[in-house]
C-alpha positions as CSV (number, residue, x, y, z in Angstrom):
1,M,-14.1,-9.0,-8.1
2,N,-12.2,-12.1,-8.1
3,L,-10.8,-12.6,-4.6
4,H,-9.4,-16.0,-5.5
5,R,-6.8,-14.5,-7.8
6,I,-5.8,-12.3,-4.9
7,F,-5.9,-14.8,-1.9
8,D,-5.6,-18.4,-3.2
9,S,-1.7,-18.2,-3.5
10,F,0.3,-15.0,-2.7
11,P,0.5,-13.0,-5.9
12,V,3.9,-11.7,-7.1
13,L,3.7,-8.3,-9.0
14,E,6.4,-7.2,-11.3
15,S,7.3,-4.0,-13.1
16,S,10.4,-3.1,-15.3
17,D,12.5,-2.3,-12.2
18,L,10.6,-3.8,-9.2
19,I,9.2,-7.0,-7.8
20,M,6.5,-7.0,-5.1
21,K,6.5,-10.1,-3.1
22,K,5.7,-11.6,0.4
23,I,7.4,-10.1,3.4
24,E,9.2,-12.8,5.4
25,L,10.8,-12.8,8.8
26,S,14.1,-12.6,7.1
27,H,13.2,-8.9,6.3
28,L,12.7,-8.1,10.0
29,D,15.5,-5.5,10.2
30,E,14.4,-3.7,7.1
31,V,10.6,-3.8,8.2
32,Y,11.7,-2.4,11.6
33,S,13.8,0.3,9.9
34,I,10.6,1.4,8.0
35,Y,8.2,1.1,10.9
36,S,10.5,2.8,13.5
37,N,11.0,5.9,11.3
38,D,8.6,8.8,12.5
39,N,9.2,10.5,9.2
40,V,7.8,7.5,7.2
41,F,4.4,7.8,9.1
42,E,4.0,11.5,9.4
43,Y,1.1,11.3,6.9
44,C,-0.3,7.9,7.8
45,G,-2.8,6.6,10.5
46,I,0.0,4.3,11.7
47,I,1.9,4.9,14.9
48,P,5.7,4.2,14.5
49,K,6.8,1.1,16.2
50,H,10.0,1.5,18.2
51,N,10.2,-2.1,19.5
52,I,11.7,-4.9,17.2
53,E,9.6,-7.6,18.9
54,T,6.4,-5.7,18.0
55,V,7.5,-5.4,14.4
56,K,8.3,-9.1,14.4
57,S,4.8,-9.8,15.6
58,M,3.4,-7.6,12.8
59,I,5.1,-9.8,10.1
60,G,3.0,-12.6,11.5
61,H,0.0,-10.4,11.3
62,F,0.6,-9.7,7.7
63,E,0.3,-13.5,7.1
64,R,-2.8,-13.7,9.4
65,D,-4.5,-10.9,7.5
66,F,-3.7,-12.6,4.1
67,T,-5.1,-16.0,5.4
68,K,-8.3,-14.2,6.5
69,R,-8.5,-12.6,3.1
70,S,-8.8,-9.1,4.6
71,R,-5.5,-7.4,3.7
72,I,-2.4,-8.1,1.7
73,K,1.0,-6.5,2.1
74,W,3.7,-6.8,-0.4
75,G,7.4,-6.1,0.1
76,I,8.8,-3.8,-2.6
77,F,12.2,-4.8,-3.9
78,K,14.4,-4.0,-6.9
79,R,14.5,-6.7,-9.5
80,Q,18.3,-6.9,-9.5
81,D,18.5,-7.2,-5.7
82,D,15.3,-8.9,-4.5
83,T,16.6,-9.2,-0.8
84,K,16.7,-5.5,0.0
85,L,13.2,-4.2,1.1
86,L,12.5,-0.8,-0.2
87,G,9.0,-0.3,1.1
88,I,5.5,-1.8,1.6
89,L,2.5,-1.8,-0.8
90,E,-1.0,-2.9,0.4
91,A,-4.5,-3.6,-0.6
92,F,-7.3,-3.7,2.0
93,D,-11.0,-2.9,2.6
94,F,-12.1,-5.2,-0.1
95,N,-15.7,-4.5,-0.9
96,P,-17.2,-7.2,-3.3
97,K,-20.6,-5.5,-3.2
98,V,-19.4,-2.5,-5.1
99,N,-16.2,-4.2,-6.5
100,M,-13.8,-1.8,-4.8
101,V,-10.5,-1.9,-2.9
102,T,-8.4,0.6,-1.0
103,I,-4.6,0.7,-1.4
104,G,-1.7,2.2,0.5
105,Y,2.1,2.4,0.3
106,F,5.1,3.6,2.1
107,L,8.8,3.5,1.5
108,S,12.0,3.6,3.5
109,E,13.0,7.2,3.7
110,S,16.3,6.5,1.7
111,Y,14.2,5.6,-1.3
112,W,11.9,8.6,-1.4
113,G,11.8,10.7,-4.5
114,Q,13.0,8.0,-6.9
115,G,9.8,7.0,-8.7
116,I,9.5,3.6,-6.7
117,A,6.2,4.2,-5.2
118,T,4.7,5.4,-8.6
119,Q,6.0,2.2,-10.3
120,A,4.8,-0.1,-7.5
121,V,1.3,1.5,-7.5
122,Q,1.2,1.1,-11.3
123,A,1.8,-2.5,-11.0
124,L,-0.7,-3.0,-8.2
125,V,-3.4,-1.2,-10.2
126,K,-2.7,-3.2,-13.3
127,F,-3.0,-6.5,-11.2
128,L,-6.3,-5.3,-9.4
129,F,-7.9,-4.4,-12.8
130,E,-6.6,-7.1,-15.1
131,N,-6.3,-10.1,-12.8
132,A,-8.5,-9.4,-9.7
133,L,-11.2,-7.8,-12.0
134,V,-11.8,-4.9,-9.6
135,N,-13.8,-2.0,-10.8
136,R,-12.6,0.7,-8.5
137,V,-9.3,1.4,-6.6
138,Q,-9.1,4.2,-4.1
139,A,-6.6,5.7,-1.7
140,D,-7.0,8.1,1.2
141,V,-4.5,10.9,1.6
142,M,-3.8,13.5,4.3
143,P,-4.2,16.9,2.4
144,S,-0.6,17.9,3.2
145,N,1.0,14.7,1.7
146,D,1.9,16.2,-1.7
147,A,4.3,13.3,-2.6
148,S,1.6,10.7,-2.2
149,K,-0.9,12.7,-4.3
150,K,1.6,13.0,-7.1
151,V,2.0,9.2,-7.0
152,L,-1.6,8.7,-7.5
153,L,-2.2,11.4,-10.1
154,K,0.8,9.9,-12.2
155,N,-1.1,6.6,-12.1
156,G,-4.3,8.1,-13.4
157,F,-6.3,8.6,-10.1
158,K,-8.5,11.6,-9.8
159,K,-9.0,13.6,-6.7
160,E,-12.7,13.1,-5.9
161,G,-13.1,15.3,-2.7
162,V,-12.3,15.8,0.9
163,L,-13.8,14.1,3.8
164,R,-13.6,16.9,6.4
165,Q,-12.9,15.8,10.0
166,A,-14.3,12.4,9.1
167,H,-11.5,10.0,10.2
168,L,-9.8,9.1,13.5
169,W,-6.1,8.1,12.7
170,S,-4.0,6.7,15.4
171,G,-1.5,9.3,16.6
172,K,-3.2,12.1,14.5
173,G,-6.7,12.5,16.1
174,V,-9.6,13.5,13.9
175,I,-8.4,14.5,10.4
176,D,-9.5,15.5,6.9
177,L,-8.7,13.1,4.2
178,E,-8.6,13.6,0.4
179,I,-10.1,10.7,-1.5
180,Y,-8.4,9.7,-4.8
181,G,-9.9,7.0,-7.1
182,I,-9.6,5.3,-10.5
183,L,-12.2,3.2,-12.1
184,K,-11.5,0.4,-14.6
185,E,-13.0,2.6,-17.4
186,D,-10.4,5.2,-16.6
187,Y,-7.6,2.7,-16.6
188,A,-8.6,1.2,-20.0
């Protein structure tokens, strides 16, 4: 794993239709629109935020986490309008000992079902395998989150199993999680 390629300068990811780049304070209203929507976080271990000042602080935390090399959050934008935030893509739980990272993603509800998450995850997986030299990428999914499972399967991830009553997620309690993973050898 080459953490320098991830954290030395903020990486910009691109696909045919999307650009994933740093979230700035200028995106506050759109970030708030995502984080304050209960439907967006129905299947996540995140409690929606209904206070814009809390979300403003969170944007500062995105920068802090990047500086600490613990997590990176990209804003997902359309290439032809890179000012309108569509969603958020993230990589976290970097484990250099086993050369592994966990990813997550969520979109503004108005962009669901358009293939945006699939394309964003494809760009992230490519970056992690080809530039960051990661060997394993994984994602944790609530069993009832069919849309997220489809995104992962379309990107070559395999369902590896279910961790029964193994995680405490904020606002959800103790839950089951399905684990999806892809290895560099699967990607190649």
